[in-house]
C-alpha positions as MATLAB code, in Angstrom:
seq = 'XXXXXXXXXXXXXXXXXXXXXXXXXXXXXXXXXXXXXXXXXXXXXXXXXXXXXXXXXXXXXXXXXXXXXXXXXXXXXXXXXXXXXXXXXXXXXXXXXXXXXXXXXXXXXXXXXXXXXXXXXXXXXXXXXXXXXXXXXXXXXXXXXXXXXXXXXXXXXXXXXXXXXXXXXXXXXXXXXXXXXXXXXXXXXXXXXXXXXXXXXXXXXXXXXXXXXXXXXXXXXXXXXXXXXXXXXXXXXXXXXXXXXXXXXXXXXXXXXXXXXXXXXXXXXXXXXXXXXXXXXXXXXXXXXXXXXXXXXXXXXXXXXXXXXXXXXXXXXXXXXXXXXXXXXXXXXXXXXXXXXXXXXXXXXX';
ca = [
     -17.325  -98.513  -10.291;
     -19.478 -100.081  -13.038;
     -18.825  -97.112  -15.302;
     -15.130  -97.261  -14.697;
     -15.024 -101.062  -15.326;
     -16.678 -100.581  -18.606;
     -14.204  -97.738  -19.604;
     -11.458 -100.225  -18.586;
     -12.792 -102.896  -20.793;
     -13.294 -100.703  -23.589;
      -9.857  -99.184  -23.637;
      -8.326 -102.838  -23.133;
     -10.589 -104.081  -26.183;
      -9.295 -101.423  -28.250;
      -5.608 -102.008  -27.534;
      -6.401 -105.631  -28.255;
      -7.903 -104.985  -31.613;
      -4.856 -103.027  -32.436;
      -2.543 -105.802  -31.539;
      -4.666 -108.138  -33.663;
      -4.456 -105.690  -36.504;
      -0.724 -105.948  -36.350;
      -0.905 -109.685  -35.950;
      -2.873 -109.935  -39.261;
      -0.513 -107.651  -40.907;
       2.364 -109.859  -39.958;
       0.569 -113.015  -41.161;
       0.114 -111.649  -44.614;
       3.239 -113.484  -46.123;
       1.605 -116.781  -45.061;
      -1.329 -116.197  -47.161;
       0.744 -116.418  -50.349;
       1.254 -120.118  -49.945;
      -1.836 -121.047  -47.767;
      -5.378 -120.558  -49.360;
      -7.161 -121.170  -45.808;
      -4.748 -118.693  -44.218;
      -5.487 -116.142  -46.873;
      -9.329 -116.412  -46.320;
      -8.728 -116.306  -42.533;
      -6.734 -113.053  -42.784;
      -9.265 -111.270  -45.128;
     -12.256 -112.354  -42.952;
     -10.612 -111.628  -39.629;
      -9.711 -108.092  -40.820;
     -13.322 -107.417  -41.711;
     -14.603 -108.526  -38.386;
     -12.011 -106.629  -36.321;
     -12.923 -103.511  -38.146;
     -16.659 -104.142  -37.326;
     -15.849 -104.669  -33.721;
     -13.829 -101.441  -33.625;
     -16.919  -99.683  -34.656;
     -19.140 -101.439  -31.965;
     -16.352 -100.668  -29.082;
     -16.632  -96.976  -30.229;
     -20.272  -96.885  -30.102;
     -20.231  -98.274  -26.532;
     -21.256 -101.872  -27.144;
     -18.274 -103.208  -25.111;
     -19.716 -106.595  -24.217;
     -20.821 -107.228  -27.912;
     -17.455 -106.163  -29.408;
     -15.488 -108.305  -26.594;
     -17.842 -111.336  -27.381;
     -17.162 -111.064  -31.199;
     -13.382 -110.693  -30.575;
     -13.394 -113.802  -28.484;
     -15.420 -115.747  -31.136;
     -13.300 -114.240  -33.830;
     -10.195 -115.684  -32.146;
     -11.591 -119.401  -31.830;
     -12.963 -119.284  -35.594;
      -9.638 -117.908  -36.995;
      -7.704 -120.796  -35.225;
     -10.001 -123.399  -36.160;
     -10.342 -122.118  -39.746;
      -6.765 -122.773  -40.197;
      -7.058 -126.435  -38.977;
     -10.457 -127.200  -40.744;
      -9.451 -125.430  -44.068;
      -6.172 -127.347  -44.492;
      -5.306 -128.108  -48.186;
      -6.537 -131.771  -48.348;
      -9.157 -131.198  -45.522;
      -7.487 -133.394  -42.962;
      -5.967 -132.680  -39.638;
      -2.424 -133.252  -39.799;
       0.165 -133.620  -36.860;
       1.413 -130.249  -37.619;
      -1.829 -128.607  -36.839;
      -2.015 -129.704  -33.372;
      -0.065 -126.886  -31.673;
      -2.792 -124.456  -32.968;
      -5.043 -125.966  -30.497;
      -2.870 -124.476  -27.744;
      -3.418 -120.854  -29.400;
      -7.091 -121.284  -28.386;
      -5.949 -120.281  -24.913;
      -5.621 -116.661  -26.184;
      -9.509 -116.705  -26.347;
      -9.592 -117.656  -22.587;
      -7.382 -114.888  -21.600;
      -9.150 -112.330  -23.866;
     -12.517 -113.368  -22.361;
     -11.288 -112.997  -18.807;
     -10.025 -109.582  -19.388;
     -12.570 -107.876  -21.428;
     -15.863 -109.739  -20.271;
     -17.064 -110.695  -16.956;
     -14.540 -112.965  -15.331;
     -16.690 -116.001  -15.027;
     -16.580 -116.175  -18.996;
     -13.100 -117.520  -18.802;
     -14.468 -121.011  -17.700;
     -17.274 -120.801  -20.270;
     -14.838 -120.198  -23.013;
     -12.346 -122.814  -21.855;
     -15.448 -125.252  -21.765;
     -16.302 -124.328  -25.295;
     -12.496 -124.814  -26.555;
     -12.347 -128.337  -25.105;
     -15.732 -129.249  -26.919;
     -14.339 -127.875  -29.990;
     -10.988 -129.406  -29.743;
     -12.482 -132.982  -29.250;
     -15.245 -132.370  -31.897;
     -12.552 -131.563  -34.401;
     -10.532 -134.717  -33.584;
     -13.505 -136.843  -33.669;
     -15.339 -135.413  -36.856;
     -12.525 -134.282  -39.043;
     -10.629 -136.817  -41.137;
      -7.148 -137.538  -39.934;
      -3.806 -137.461  -41.867;
      -1.688 -140.565  -41.900;
       0.816 -139.141  -39.465;
      -1.840 -138.088  -37.025;
      -3.542 -141.484  -37.375;
      -0.231 -143.062  -36.600;
       0.411 -140.703  -33.443;
      -3.060 -141.484  -32.099;
      -2.679 -145.143  -32.713;
       0.606 -145.207  -30.879;
      -0.256 -142.622  -27.960;
      -3.986 -142.548  -27.716;
      -6.578 -139.863  -28.186;
      -6.372 -138.830  -24.472;
      -2.733 -138.311  -24.950;
      -2.929 -136.070  -28.191;
      -5.889 -133.980  -26.711;
      -4.624 -133.995  -23.212;
      -2.107 -131.126  -23.716;
      -4.333 -128.616  -25.202;
      -7.257 -129.352  -23.006;
      -4.858 -128.983  -19.807;
      -3.725 -125.689  -21.106;
      -7.394 -124.431  -21.521;
      -8.252 -125.548  -18.040;
      -4.877 -124.111  -16.386;
      -5.461 -120.879  -18.273;
      -9.085 -120.558  -17.216;
      -8.249 -120.726  -13.564;
      -5.203 -118.485  -13.637;
      -7.109 -115.896  -15.715;
     -10.354 -115.885  -13.379;
      -8.012 -115.599  -10.141;
      -5.816 -112.761  -11.895;
      -9.100 -110.834  -12.957;
     -10.632 -111.436   -9.569;
      -7.531 -110.047   -7.677;
      -7.608 -107.020  -10.119;
     -11.283 -106.435   -9.571;
     -10.810 -106.568   -5.855;
      -7.889 -104.196   -6.075;
      -9.927 -101.620   -8.134;
     -12.660 -101.741   -5.421;
     -10.450 -101.309   -2.700;
      -8.893  -98.266   -4.662;
     -12.475  -96.620   -5.255;
     -13.484  -97.239   -1.619;
     -10.415  -95.461   -0.464;
     -11.071  -92.607   -2.832;
     -14.819  -92.462   -1.759;
     -13.454  -92.285    1.854;
     -11.053  -89.614    1.194;
     -13.953  -87.591   -0.623;
     -16.192  -87.984    2.368;
     -13.414  -86.754    4.712;
     -12.830  -83.815    2.591;
     -16.613  -82.917    2.450;
     -16.708  -83.366    6.213;
     -13.791  -81.122    6.730;
     -15.473  -78.508    4.368;
     -18.723  -78.618    6.197;
     -17.229  -78.406    9.538;
     -15.285  -75.460    8.463;
     -18.476  -73.689    7.084;
     -20.358  -74.674   10.205;
     -17.510  -73.106   12.470;
     -17.425  -69.904   10.210;
     -21.352  -69.423   10.634;
     -21.163  -69.991   14.472;
     -18.131  -67.239   14.550;
     -20.265  -64.956   12.402;
     -23.217  -65.243   14.607;
     -20.951  -64.775   18.030;
     -19.449  -61.777   16.100;
     -22.651  -60.127   15.168;
     -24.016  -60.639   18.512;
     -20.858  -59.017   20.351;
     -21.582  -55.965   18.095;
     -25.059  -56.019   19.043;
     -24.274  -56.229   22.765;
     -21.514  -53.518   22.417;
     -24.132  -51.258   20.795;
     -26.557  -51.910   23.675;
     -23.779  -51.186   26.110;
     -23.071  -48.011   24.564;
     -26.725  -46.773   24.844;
     -27.370  -47.775   21.130;
     -30.092  -50.202   19.823;
     -28.229  -53.309   19.019;
     -29.229  -55.814   16.475;
     -27.728  -59.078   15.191;
     -27.612  -58.552   11.587;
     -26.912  -61.832    9.580;
     -27.008  -62.704    5.825;
     -30.177  -64.032    4.159;
     -30.259  -67.609    4.257;
     -27.929  -68.019    7.449;
     -28.934  -71.065    9.395;
     -29.004  -69.182   12.681;
     -31.316  -66.481   11.258;
     -34.122  -67.789   13.675;
     -31.900  -67.558   16.725;
     -30.913  -64.003   15.541;
     -34.449  -62.869   15.332;
     -35.094  -64.116   18.809;
     -31.914  -62.266   20.204;
     -32.889  -59.167   18.322;
     -36.414  -59.355   19.853;
     -34.913  -59.696   23.488;
     -32.354  -56.787   22.851;
     -35.141  -54.537   21.344;
     -37.172  -55.110   24.403;
     -34.385  -54.447   26.692;
     -33.450  -51.506   24.872;
     -37.144  -50.050   25.128;
     -37.111  -50.901   28.718;
     -33.859  -49.128   29.230;
     -35.153  -45.953   27.254;
     -38.421  -45.897   29.079;
     -36.857  -46.454   32.742;
     -34.407  -44.240   34.178;
     -32.797  -47.119   36.279;
     -30.270  -48.214   33.761;
     -27.780  -48.104   36.542;
     -24.476  -49.312   37.052;
     -25.513  -53.051   37.838;
     -27.455  -53.125   34.536;
     -24.505  -51.945   32.686;
     -22.029  -54.115   34.439;
     -24.182  -57.113   33.418;
     -24.187  -56.273   29.898;
     -20.476  -55.846   30.084;
     -19.936  -59.161   31.722;
     -21.883  -60.788   28.893;
     -19.988  -58.866   26.186;
     -16.694  -59.898   27.968;
     -17.598  -63.594   28.056;
     -18.744  -63.561   24.410;
     -15.454  -61.899   23.474;
     -13.527  -64.525   25.343;
     -15.506  -67.271   23.478;
     -14.726  -65.718   20.129;
     -10.965  -65.524   21.018;
     -11.030  -69.140   22.096;
     -10.125  -68.430   25.612;
     -12.978  -70.177   27.140;
     -15.426  -72.866   25.734;
     -19.026  -72.152   24.948;
     -19.873  -74.079   28.446;
     -18.884  -70.535   29.885;
     -22.421  -69.381   29.547;
     -23.834  -72.462   31.156;
     -26.806  -70.856   33.033;
     -25.584  -73.077   36.158;
     -22.356  -71.183   36.216;
     -22.774  -67.815   34.445;
     -24.998  -65.346   36.195;
     -24.991  -61.304   36.143;
     -27.925  -61.018   38.651;
     -29.768  -59.196   35.910;
     -32.738  -61.593   34.737;
     -32.925  -60.359   31.143;
     -29.101  -60.617   30.711;
     -29.110  -63.962   32.087;
     -31.903  -64.958   29.857;
     -30.042  -63.787   26.850;
     -27.015  -65.690   27.887;
     -29.062  -68.861   28.513;
     -30.662  -68.642   25.201;
     -27.070  -68.087   23.585;
     -25.782  -71.123   25.406;
     -28.403  -73.374   24.066;
     -28.270  -71.818   20.438;
     -24.312  -72.261   20.229;
     -24.939  -75.971   21.315;
     -27.356  -76.447   18.424;
     -30.253  -77.201   20.773;
     -33.492  -75.652   21.827;
     -34.227  -74.021   25.073;
     -36.278  -76.205   27.225;
     -39.814  -74.674   27.615;
     -40.237  -76.029   31.076;
     -37.008  -74.672   32.258;
     -37.358  -71.885   35.000;
     -36.193  -68.322   34.046;
     -32.578  -68.026   35.083;
     -32.010  -65.732   37.799;
     -35.695  -65.735   39.091;
     -34.704  -67.798   42.009;
     -37.975  -69.976   41.586;
     -40.035  -66.542   41.659;
     -43.360  -66.351   39.709;
     -43.097  -64.200   36.736;
     -45.226  -61.040   36.789;
     -47.690  -61.212   33.587;
     -47.920  -57.427   33.238;
     -44.175  -57.230   32.861;
     -42.129  -60.410   31.825;
     -38.824  -58.790   33.027;
     -40.346  -57.931   36.665;
     -40.127  -60.366   39.372;
     -42.850  -60.819   41.864;
     -41.387  -60.912   45.287;
     -42.672  -61.831   48.689;
     -42.760  -59.607   51.479;
     -39.574  -61.280   52.962;
     -37.797  -60.827   49.610;
     -35.838  -57.493   48.871;
     -36.324  -56.106   45.423;
     -33.281  -56.358   43.033;
     -32.565  -52.682   43.122;
     -32.978  -50.437   46.342;
     -34.981  -47.812   44.756;
     -37.189  -49.831   42.070;
     -37.873  -53.142   41.142;
     -36.703  -54.220   37.653;
];
């Protein structure tokens, strides 16, 4: 916001300096009959050129301050540099032109500068009226109306202009900040949507690779979840691969890969396919709802359920499908059964 404000002030200062150069050019005819005006035009032109260089170099505040001081000095130079050195009644409207400095300060300097410049202008007006000699026409006007009436109009203009300029610049600053906040919110919303889309893509890729691995296992081949390097679910894929590899070895070394085991793998595969096709939610793998009666398949389904929810599997959670039985340390996939419990398979324990 500060950088944009600086750029705005720099551009506005450049346009104001261009306008001042045009005004100086238009003021050239007056220099032929008024020596003070000629000196003011020459000095003002040199200072404006210096200010342009400062603004281009990035010294925006310095350039704006010089521009405001130049405006005040140019107006007062015409009054102080009169032919006879006295203030004439015709020069009083020049005090009104000092309001330009107030507007410039509020536009290209911090908005509080409007009150500071207005105060300086009021001091300059009273100081000039009290210190510079009066012409007979001004002396007569002051004697007739009083100093407060003569100086009241330019002073009132300075105060009113400072208040209006301050309120105007504050409203403009608030509008710019609201626009910047709205733009930031739109940018954050866009980044959130992109992040959500990327997260969804990674989840879908993980599910698709897991489906392919389970399909290979169901077809009698060794299934592996192969994810690209740097994938955020690489750790989960390694665990699934370890489980699938152990199950594949167990399947190869044991001839009891019967219809129940194949049916359990197909159940998990079907559930994953339905999740991938948005037919069911990931909650379909909830261990409290989904079971195949085959411990290792149920264990894989449980880990997939927690992984897809972005959670870790509770370490103290009992193995799914064990029915509270104590696992056999010699074989993690074999359940210890009591004499009253029947084995999972009629002809051999799994």
